[in-house]
C-alpha positions in Angstrom: -152.1 51.1 -176.0 -154.4 51.0 -173.4 -154.1 47.5 -171.2 -155.7 45.8 -169.0 -154.2 43.1 -167.0 -156.8 40.7 -165.3 -155.7 38.7 -162.2 -153.1 41.2 -161.5 -153.1 40.8 -158.2 -152.1 36.8 -158.3 -148.5 35.9 -159.0 -148.4 36.0 -162.6 -150.2 39.0 -163.0 -147.3 40.5 -160.8 -144.7 39.2 -163.0 -146.9 40.4 -166.0 -146.0 44.1 -164.8 -142.5 43.2 -164.3 -142.3 41.8 -167.7 -144.5 45.0 -169.4 -141.8 48.0 -167.7 -138.7 45.5 -168.8 -139.9 45.2 -172.6 -141.0 48.4 -172.7 -144.6 47.4 -173.7 -146.3 50.7 -175.3 -148.8 51.3 -172.5 -150.5 54.2 -172.4 -153.0 53.0 -170.1 -152.9 50.4 -167.4 -156.0 49.1 -166.4 -155.3 46.7 -163.3 -158.3 43.9 -162.9 -159.3 41.6 -160.1 -161.7 39.6 -158.3 -164.2 41.6 -156.0 -162.3 40.8 -153.2 -159.3 42.6 -154.7 -160.8 45.6 -155.9 -159.8 48.8 -154.2 -156.1 47.4 -153.8 -153.3 49.4 -154.9 -150.6 48.4 -157.5 -147.7 49.9 -158.6 -146.6 49.9 -161.9 -143.1 52.3 -163.4 -143.4 54.2 -160.1 -147.1 55.2 -160.6 -149.9 53.8 -158.1 -153.0 52.6 -159.7 -156.3 51.1 -157.5 -157.4 47.4 -158.6 -161.0 47.5 -160.6 -163.7 45.1 -160.8 -164.2 43.0 -164.1 -167.3 44.2 -165.3 -166.0 48.1 -165.0 -163.0 46.8 -167.2 -164.8 45.8 -169.6 -166.8 49.2 -170.0 -163.6 51.0 -170.6 -163.1 48.6 -173.7 -159.2 48.4 -173.1 -157.4 47.6 -176.8 -155.7 44.2 -175.5 -156.5 42.4 -172.1 -154.0 40.0 -170.7 -155.4 37.3 -168.2 -154.2 35.3 -165.8 -157.0 34.8 -163.6 -158.5 31.2 -164.0 -160.3 29.0 -166.4 -163.8 30.3 -165.1 -162.9 33.5 -165.1 -161.6 33.4 -168.8 -164.6 31.2 -169.7 -167.0 33.7 -168.3 -165.7 37.1 -169.1 -163.0 36.8 -172.1 -166.0 36.8 -174.4 -167.5 39.8 -172.7 -163.9 41.5 -173.3 -163.5 40.5 -176.9 -167.3 41.7 -177.8 -166.7 45.1 -177.0 -163.4 45.0 -179.5 -160.7 44.1 -177.0 -158.4 41.4 -177.8 -157.8 39.1 -175.1 -154.7 36.8 -174.8 -155.6 34.0 -172.0 -153.2 32.7 -169.5 -155.7 29.9 -168.4 -156.7 26.2 -169.6 -159.6 27.7 -170.8 -159.2 28.1 -174.6 -156.6 26.0 -175.5 -158.3 23.1 -177.0 -160.8 25.0 -178.4 -160.9 24.4 -182.4 -161.9 28.1 -183.0 -158.9 29.5 -180.9 -155.4 30.2 -181.4 -152.8 28.5 -179.3 -149.4 30.5 -180.1 -146.1 30.3 -179.0 -144.7 33.5 -181.1 -141.4 32.1 -181.9 -143.4 28.7 -183.3 -146.8 29.6 -185.2 -147.5 33.2 -184.4 -148.1 33.2 -188.2 -151.4 31.6 -187.5 -152.7 35.1 -185.8 -155.0 37.0 -188.0 -156.7 40.7 -187.1 -160.3 38.2 -186.4 -158.6 36.4 -183.3 -160.1 38.4 -180.3 -159.5 35.6 -178.1 -155.8 33.6 -178.1 -154.6 31.3 -175.7 -151.4 31.1 -173.9 -149.8 27.4 -173.9 -149.6 25.3 -170.4 -145.7 26.5 -168.8 -144.7 23.0 -169.2 -145.6 22.7 -173.0 -144.1 26.0 -174.0 -140.3 25.4 -172.6 -140.5 22.1 -173.8 -142.3 23.0 -177.7 -139.3 26.1 -177.9 -136.6 23.7 -177.5 -138.4 21.0 -179.8 -139.7 23.1 -182.4 -136.2 23.9 -184.3 -135.9 19.7 -183.9 -139.5 19.4 -185.7 -138.3 21.7 -188.7 -134.9 20.1 -189.5 -135.4 16.2 -188.9 -139.2 15.7 -187.9 -140.4 14.1 -184.6 -141.7 10.8 -183.9 -142.1 10.4 -180.6 -141.1 12.3 -177.2 -141.1 11.2 -173.3 -141.2 13.6 -171.0 -140.6 14.1 -167.0 -141.2 17.0 -165.6 -140.0 18.6 -162.2 -142.0 21.5 -161.5 -142.4 24.4 -159.3 -144.5 24.6 -156.4 -145.3 28.7 -157.8 -147.3 26.2 -160.7 -149.8 25.8 -158.2 -149.5 29.6 -157.0 -149.4 31.5 -153.9 -150.8 28.9 -151.4 -148.3 26.4 -152.5 -145.4 28.5 -151.6 -147.3 29.4 -148.1 -147.2 25.8 -147.7 -143.8 25.1 -148.3 -142.5 28.3 -146.1 -144.6 26.5 -143.6 -142.7 23.6 -143.8 -139.6 24.9 -143.4 -140.4 26.6 -140.5 -142.2 23.3 -139.0 -145.5 25.4 -138.7 -149.0 24.2 -139.7 -151.0 25.8 -142.5 -153.7 25.7 -145.1 -152.2 23.1 -147.6 -152.4 23.4 -151.2 -151.1 19.8 -151.5 -152.4 16.5 -150.2 -149.1 15.9 -149.0 -146.2 18.1 -147.3 -143.9 19.4 -150.3 -140.9 19.6 -148.1 -138.2 16.9 -148.7 -140.7 15.4 -151.0 -141.3 14.9 -154.7 -145.1 14.7 -155.6 -145.9 13.0 -159.1 -149.3 14.6 -159.1 -149.7 17.7 -160.9 -153.2 19.3 -161.7 -156.3 16.4 -161.0 -156.5 13.1 -162.7 -157.8 12.1 -165.6 -159.9 8.6 -166.4 -156.5 7.2 -168.6 -154.6 7.4 -165.1 -152.7 10.5 -166.5 -153.1 14.1 -164.5 -154.6 16.8 -166.6 -150.8 18.4 -166.7 -149.4 15.5 -168.2 -152.1 15.4 -171.2 -151.7 19.0 -171.4 -148.2 18.4 -172.9 -149.6 15.5 -175.2 -152.4 17.8 -176.5 -150.9 20.9 -176.7 -148.0 19.6 -178.9 -149.8 18.3 -181.5 -152.1 21.5 -181.8 -148.7 23.9 -181.9 -146.7 21.8 -183.8 -149.8 21.1 -186.3 -148.7 17.6 -186.5 -151.0 15.1 -184.9 -149.1 12.8 -185.5 -146.1 13.0 -183.2 -146.4 10.7 -180.1 -146.1 12.3 -176.6 -146.1 10.4 -173.4 -145.1 12.4 -169.8 -145.2 12.5 -166.2 -145.4 15.6 -164.5 -144.0 15.7 -160.8 -144.1 18.6 -158.3 -140.9 19.0 -156.5 -139.9 22.1 -153.7 -138.2 24.9 -156.1 -139.1 28.1 -156.7 -137.4 29.3 -159.5 -138.7 27.4 -162.6 -139.5 23.9 -164.1 -137.1 21.6 -165.8 -137.8 18.7 -167.9 -136.0 15.7 -169.0 -136.7 15.2 -172.5 -136.7 12.0 -175.0 -137.0 12.7 -178.4 -136.8 10.1 -181.2 -136.5 12.1 -184.8 -137.6 10.6 -188.0 -134.0 11.0 -189.4 -130.3 10.5 -188.2 -128.7 13.8 -186.7 -125.1 14.9 -186.0 -124.7 15.7 -182.0 -122.9 18.9 -182.9 -125.4 20.4 -185.3 -128.4 19.8 -182.9 -126.2 21.9 -180.9 -125.5 24.8 -183.2 -129.2 24.4 -184.2 -130.3 25.2 -180.8 -128.4 27.5 -180.1 -129.0 29.8 -182.7 -133.1 29.8 -182.5 -135.2 32.0 -181.1 -135.8 32.1 -177.5 -133.3 29.4 -176.0 -130.1 29.7 -174.5 -127.8 26.6 -174.6 -125.9 26.0 -171.2 -123.9 22.3 -172.4 -120.4 21.8 -171.1 -120.1 18.8 -168.8 -116.1 19.6 -168.3 -117.2 23.1 -166.5 -120.5 21.6 -165.1 -122.7 24.1 -166.9 -126.4 22.8 -167.4 -129.6 24.6 -167.1 -130.8 24.7 -163.5 -133.9 26.2 -162.2 -131.9 28.6 -159.8 -130.2 30.6 -162.7 -133.3 30.0 -165.4 -135.5 32.2 -162.1 -136.4 35.8 -163.6 -135.1 35.0 -167.4 -137.4 34.7 -170.3 -135.2 32.3 -172.1 -135.5 28.8 -172.2 -132.1 26.7 -171.1 -131.2 23.8 -173.0 -128.4 21.5 -171.8 -127.4 17.7 -171.2 -127.7 17.5 -175.1 -126.8 13.9 -175.9 -127.5 10.8 -177.9 -129.7 8.1 -176.6 -127.6 5.3 -177.3 -130.3 2.9 -176.7 -132.4 3.4 -179.9 -131.7 5.2 -183.4 -132.4 8.6 -184.1 -133.1 9.8 -180.7 -131.5 12.4 -178.8 -131.7 13.1 -174.7 -132.3 17.2 -173.8 -132.8 18.6 -170.6 -134.5 21.8 -170.3 -135.5 24.5 -168.0 -137.3 27.9 -167.8 -139.0 30.2 -165.6 -142.6 29.2 -165.3 -144.3 32.0 -164.2 -142.2 34.1 -167.0 -141.8 32.5 -170.1 -143.9 29.5 -169.2 -147.1 32.5 -168.5 -146.2 36.3 -168.4 -143.5 36.7 -171.0 -145.3 34.5 -173.7 -148.4 36.0 -173.1 -146.9 39.8 -173.3 -144.7 38.3 -176.4 -148.3 37.4 -178.3 -149.4 41.0 -177.6 -146.0 42.5 -179.2 -146.2 40.2 -182.3 -149.6 41.4 -182.4 -148.4 45.3 -182.4 -145.9 44.9 -184.6 -148.0 43.0 -187.7 -150.6 45.5 -187.1 -153.3 42.6 -185.7 -154.5 45.0 -182.9 
């Protein structure tokens, strides 16, 4: 399998290389791709050094699959060019997610929508992925009426610039700012840009992508997204109103038996998900599972995942693995 990684020098690109190696993805030829300013740089994959090339050269090589994490504008321009030469693109940006002609996929939930004709496949937003991995089993068994989610998001979701800002602030040094405010000792209720309705783009991704992935426009979702000075992953407080009543122990068992989920939920031993322990792992961790006593048929969950892995690189690669397994490439 000839695999291009587009945006290979970025944070997600680096993690893609790690996950490809860990999963023993069948890479016969790696094609590392980045913007012009990174062309000629060296990267290492499985002990072998490779030279980063530009996008036009990568298209001419006609890879079997291209894993994109280079931002929406690059994806909009270049994903169709790869698709035209027969490459299947799995794109990690927001460029294609809400395009009605493109599939938006979390393999544990809706990989069944994929066909051989899908040459550009969208990877959902990081916050959406972890929330829906936890919610999909509940939707299947009980039905979901409404979701209220508050996110506590890692600075790594913003990228290298944000990590540098926090490191500078630790040291008391001035430097380039990724945010309008300092992030050290702070929580910023502003992820991505504000839309006309007063919500941020990140918050509206949770609303819109949920309906598309769960294939149910009736699910009501409202979100608040907050950036916090953490690097290991995103955390979410999820309040979900179900269509029918549930037994709390049944919910725990259902989640524990569901693909991609690890339940960490024991108040006696202070066991619950935290980004500190989710860091570097592919699973979605779910805990603090309890009935909402303020209204019927409602549940509270605490959901944590490494946003660079399951929230980005891992999900992208799992889509490609599904395509191979089901002979769709």
